[in-house]
Residue, then its C-alpha position, 0 to 999 in steps of 0.5 A: m324745360v319743363a319737367l314731364q307731369q301728369v295734370a289730373v282732376i278727379a271727379t268721382v270715380l273718373m279721372v280725367f286727363v288735361p293735356l300737358q304740353v312739352c316742347g310743343q307735345v302732347i303728353y299723357k302719363v299712362p296709369c300703370d301699377h299693380t292693378t293694371p296688367s295692361c297699360e294703355c296710351p290712347l290715340q287723344f284724350e276726351n277733348g280730342t287733342g291727340i296725344e303724341v307723347c306716352e308716359f311710362e313708369l315701371e319699377l322693379s323689385l324682387r317679390h314672392t308668390f303667394t304673397r300679399y303686400t301692403v298698399n299704401t294708398t296714399t302714395n300707392t306704393i307697395a310695403e316691403g312686408g308681405q303675408l303668407w296667402i295659400i290656395d284651398p284645396d277644397t274650395g280653391e279660394f286664396v286663404p291666409h296662412a295664418d288665422g286673423n290674417t287679413c290683408e284690406n289694401c294688398t298686392e295680388p298673390f301672385a300663384v304662379d303655378g300653384y305649386t312654386y314658392k320663389t322670388f321673382i322679379a316684380t314689375n310695379g309688384r306684377i308678374p308678368s310686367p304689364t302689357l305697354i299698348v301705344n299707337y304708331d308713330q307716338i313718342v314713348s318715354v319708359n322711365v325704369y327704376n331699380d330697386l332690385h337689391d343688388d341686380v343691374v338692369s337693362i331693358h330691351w324693346h324686342g322688334l323696335d328697329q330703333r332707328k337713330t337711336n340705337f342707344m336706347d336698344g337696351v342691351e347692357h355691355v352694347t348699347q348701354c350701361g345696366a341701370t345699378p340698384q336705386s337708380s333709374f333710366r329713362y328709354i324715349f323712342q318712337a313707336a315706328n314699328t306696328g304690331t306685336y312686340w314685347y320687352h325684356s330684360h338684357t341683363g344676365a338671366q332675369r328674363t325668366d325669373g319674370l322681368f318681361g312683358s308683352l308691347v304692342i303698337k297698334e296700326t293706324p285705323d287706315l290700315i286696319a279698315k285696308a286689311k280687313a278688306e283683303p280676301g281671307v281676313g274680314d272684321f275682327t275684334d282687335q283689344p290687345d288688353k284681353y287677347t294677348l298671351s305670353f308663355l314662359d317655361w317656369q323653373v324652381k330654381s332661379s335662372d341664375d342657379v339653372f345656367t350655372e349647372l348647365e355651364s358647369g356641365v353638373r346639369f340639371y338633378d331634379s334634386f334639392q340636395v347634394p345628389n347622393s352616389d345613386a343619383i343619376r344626371y338628367p338626361t337631356t330630351t329631344s324632340q322627334d329629330g333627335a334634336e335637343v330640346g330640354p337640357v334642363s327639366y321642364w317644370s311647369g309652363l305659364i301664359n300670362g303669368k298663370g299656370r299649374h304645376e302637374s303635381v298641383n290639383y286643377i283647384q289649387s291652380r289659376l289659369s288665364i281665362f280668355t272671352v270671347s261672344p259667338g258669331k265673331q272674330y278675334r285678333f289673338r296675339l302670342v308672345g314667346a317668352q319661353g326660356l328654352f321649351a318650345y311649345r305648339v300651342a291649340f285651341a280646342e275645336h278651333k282653327l287659328k288663322v295666322f294673320a301676322m309673324d313678329g309685328t308684320l301682317v301676312k296673308p291669312r294661312e289657316v292652321d291647327f297649331i303654332i310653334i311658337h319659339a322664344g322671342e317669336r311673336y305671332d298673330f291669328l284671328l279666331n273665329t267664333n261662328k259656332t251653332e248653340d251645340e258647337i258651343g255647348n258648355g263654351l269651355f274650351p282648353i288652350w294647350g301649349r305643348t313641349l316638343e320633347t319626344s323622348i320621353p313618355d309625355a311631353h309638357i303642357v302649359e294651359a289656358i281657357l277660352h270661355y263663350d260668355t253665353t256661360p258663367e266664367p269658370d272658376s278652379t273648381e271646374y278646370e279638371d272637366i274642361f281638360n278630361a273632357y279632351s284627353t286621350t291616349s293614343e298610341s304610336c304619337t312619338i318615334d319610339n311608340s310611347c304613349e301621350t296624352d295628346y289633342v292631337a290624338t283627338t284631332c288628327t287622324p289619317d282621315y283628317t291631316c292638321s297642319a302646324l306653322n313653324c315646325p323645328f324640321k322638315n316634317y313630322p313622322s306620318t303617325f302625327n298626321i300633322d303638315c308642317i308648313h314653314v314661316n319662308q311659305l307664308e306672304l306679305l299681306f301688303p307687298l313692298d315698294e321695290s325701292e324697299l327691296p334689297d338686291a338678290q344678287v350681292g357680293e362677298e363684302e354683303t354676304v355674312i354665313l354665321n354657324f350655330a354649334f356647341g364646339g371650339s374652345g370647351s365644346s361651349a355655345s358658340i358662333n363661327a367657333r368663337t364664344h362671345v363675351l361682353p365688351s368691358s363698355p358699352l359700344a354704342g355711346l364710345n368715341s372712336s379713339l375708346l372704341d380701337t382701344i376696345e376692339e384692340r383688347e377685346f375683339c375677337k380677331y382672324l375671323d376669315v382664317d380657317s384655322q383660328c379656333d379649329d382647336n382641341p375641343d377639350l381645351v378649356v379656354n382658347p383666349g383667342c376664341v372666347c372674345t368679342h365677337v364683332q362683325k362689321i357691315p357695309y352702310n347702304r347694301s343689300i346684306q344676305m345673312v346666312f344662319s347654319a347650325i352644321g358641322p364638318d363632314l365627321d362620324p355621324n355619332t359625334a358630329r352631331n353632338v355640335f349640330a344636333a341642336s336648334h336655335p330662334i335667332h334674333l337680330h336687333g334693329h331691323q325685320f329682315h326678309v326670310v327667303d329660304i329654309q333648308f334641313g338637315e338629312y333625316d332617316d325614315n323615322g324622322l332622324l336628324i341623321k346629317g347635316n345639311d352640306a350647302f357649305d365649306c366649315g372653314g374648319t376640320t374639327v368645328c365651323t370656324n369660318p363657313s362659305w357657300a360650297e360651289g354651286r350652292d349660294y342662294s344669289i346664283g342665277k338670280s337677278g334684280k329684288i328679292s320678292a316683294t312678298a317674302p316675310r318679314k320677321d326679327t326672330v327665326f328658328l333655325s333647325g339642327g342640320g339646317y340653314v336659313v337665308v335672310y336678307f335686308k338692307s343695311d340702312n340703320p346704323g349702329f351696334w346690333f346684338l344678334h344672338c339664339h334666344i335661347e337664354v342658357h345658349q346666348l348666356e354662355g356665348m352663343a351671340i356675336i355684335i353686329n356693327e352697321a355702318e360704323d361711320q354713320q353712327f349717331a352720338a349717345p345722348s350726354g351722360m350715357d357714358v357713366c352708369g348710375n342715373f340717366s335721364w334725357s329729355l324730350e328736347e334732346f330726343y328730338e335733336a337725336l332724331d334730326a341728327t344727320p348720320g356720323s354725329r357719333l364721331t364729332e371733331e370735339e370728341e376726338e379732340e377732347d379724347d385726345d387730350d385723356d388718357d384711354d386707359d383711365d377712361i375705359d377704366r371708368l366706363a368698364l362695368g364691375 
C-alpha cells in the first residue's frame, strides 16, 4: 500500500497539486495550518481531475490566549514558547506586553473575549478548530495528532450517519479508545450526508475548552440548482468559508473545574478564592417559563472564537465580521457549539429565511429570530436587497442573547454584518455600531425588570416578531414574539415512501426516555439511571467480551418499575449508576420519545425534577420530528405542571415510562409518517414536555444518545443505543489496543463492502475462546 502523501510543485506563490492515486483513488492533501480558519477540499484539480479522497492533518495542543508563538517557517511547526501581547486601550491595536518584543513569524494572539487570560485547546494552533469543507460523496481522511500533555482525545463527527463505520463515530469508551498523548488516530469516513455539521471532542469537557470546529459537506451542483428553483428560495451565494458562525459560551475557568464544582453541589461562586462566610451561592438563572438556564454564571460568548466580555470596552475586543454586497442573497450557517446557554440570534434589520436544519433542507420560513441550542445547526438565507438609505453606514449588529429572564439583563454574544459599500470597521467603531441599536424597554420579563434588547425596537404590539425553536410553548404577550417549533417546518423535497418509517409501531419498537434530575443522588439521569461509560469500547469487542461487559457493567431490570425508584437522598445506588444500554431490533420503524417530566407530586417539589430543558442528540441517525408537546403554564408563561401523557412507572422518579392509556402518538395512524416531516439529529426538549421522533433502525452499531448540555452529559444524562447487535460490522484491526491507530484506504473500502454481521466472525469467537476474558478486559480497559 502506497502511503498517503502530497505531490506538489511550487511555482512562484502558487502551489499546484498534482493528482496522486492510491488504491485507484485520487487524493488531495488539504492545506490546513495556523493561518487557515477554514480548510477546503475542492471537487477537482486545476487540470479537471476529480478529487475522491480529502486528507486533513489536525494537531491538538495547549495554547494560551493573548500569546503569540514562534513559527518555524521551514517546517511550519509552532514552538512551545510564546510572547504576551495585549490590546492597546487607546488604539485597539495588538502590542507586545514587554518593550522590545518582536514577532516576525508568529501565530495570531487570540484575544477571544478581550479579557480572559486562559489556556485553551488549539487545533493547528487555532481556536476554534478550523472549518473543514468537503463535497458530497468524497472520502474524508483526518489524522488527529494528540500533543496534549496528559489527556486522551476522541473526535466525534456530529450528525454524520457513519453507515458501516460505527467505529469512526469518535466516542471514547463507546466506539474507540481515546488517542493517548503523543499518539495519533486516523478517521476515515464517507461524506454521505450533505449540509452543515460539526466536529468536537467527545472526551471529558474538552469541547468547551476549544476543541470543536464546523464541518460543511457541500451539496451537488444539481441538488443546489433544484433547490434554487423551489418557491421562496431563489439564487444565493454559498461560501461556507465566509458565512459559517459557530457559537460558544466561554467560561473563565476550565471546563473541568466548572463541571466539578457543579457536580459536587458546591455550584459556581463568582470568586477566585475560597468563599468567605458572607459569600452567596450562585443562584440558578431561569427562562421565562421558570426552567433552569444557568446553573453556573455566564462569562462571555464567542462567534468563531471572537467576542467581548461585558467588562471590556469595545475597542479592546475583536469581533467576527461578515461582509456582504447589496442586491444579493447569502446562505449563512449557524453551529451551536455551546456547553450550556442557548442563544436567540438576530441580524439587525434583516429577516432570516430558514433553509436547513441539522444539514437537511427545509421549505423556507422567514423569521426574526433563531434560537439555537447546543448541538444544533441552522442554515438561513439573508437578503441584502436594500436601498442606499437603508444600508446607511453599512454596519449592522449581529446578536445572540441568552434566554435568562430571572436577572435584570440577559447576556449577549456579538458580531457584525458589514456591507462592502463602506470600509470594514475596526474596534474603534464597534461601540457606535451597537449603541445605535440599543434601547431599554420596560416589561421585557415576567418579573418586570428592564432589558437592553433589540426586541424592544423591533417587536411591538403593531409588529409581532417570530422566533424559531422556542424552548417553551410561547412567549408571554409582553414580548410580542410568536413561537414556531421545528416540527412545523417541512422538508424541501418529500422523501420516497420506501425511506419512511411506519407510523404504527409495536411495543418492541417504542422507546420512551425521560430526562430528569432524580434517582440516585438526584443526579442527571435517563429513566432514573445515571450513565457511566463502559470500561472498554463496545464497538470493537467480540461477542464473548461484550457478554462479559454486559454482565458486569450494564444497567439491569430496565423494565421493572421499582428498580431505581429510590430515596433521592441516597448518594449512590450501584444498580442505578451503570452503563445504560437500550437494544433495538434491526430494520424496524422505531418510535422514540424524549420526555422531561416527573410523577404528579406537589408542584413545589416536582418542578425540581422536570423544570429543566435539554437538547437531545442521537448519533448515527437523522430522525423525523413528528410531534412536540409542552407542559402546563400559568398566565405569565411559568411552567406549573408536566405533561400527563405518560405513566412514570416509579413513584418518586420516572423509572420505566410508558404512554398513558389512549395517549400513544401512533394510535389511529396508518401507513407511513409524513413524507415532509422535518429531519434532525439534535432536538430541543422543553421542561415538562416531550418530543416524538421516528427513524428506521437500518444502521447497526452502538450509538450514543445524550443531552448536549456538556455538564448534563458528563454527569450521566446519556444512554447507548445498541442497534441490531447481530448485524454490526467488525472494527479495523488494531482498534482494540489504545495508542496509535491508523488504517489504510484499502481497509476502509473493505469495511464498506462488508456484509452485516461481519462484526462477529467464527475466527474471532474461536480465538477468544482460548483466552481468558478477564485478562482481555483488563488489557482493553482505559485508565
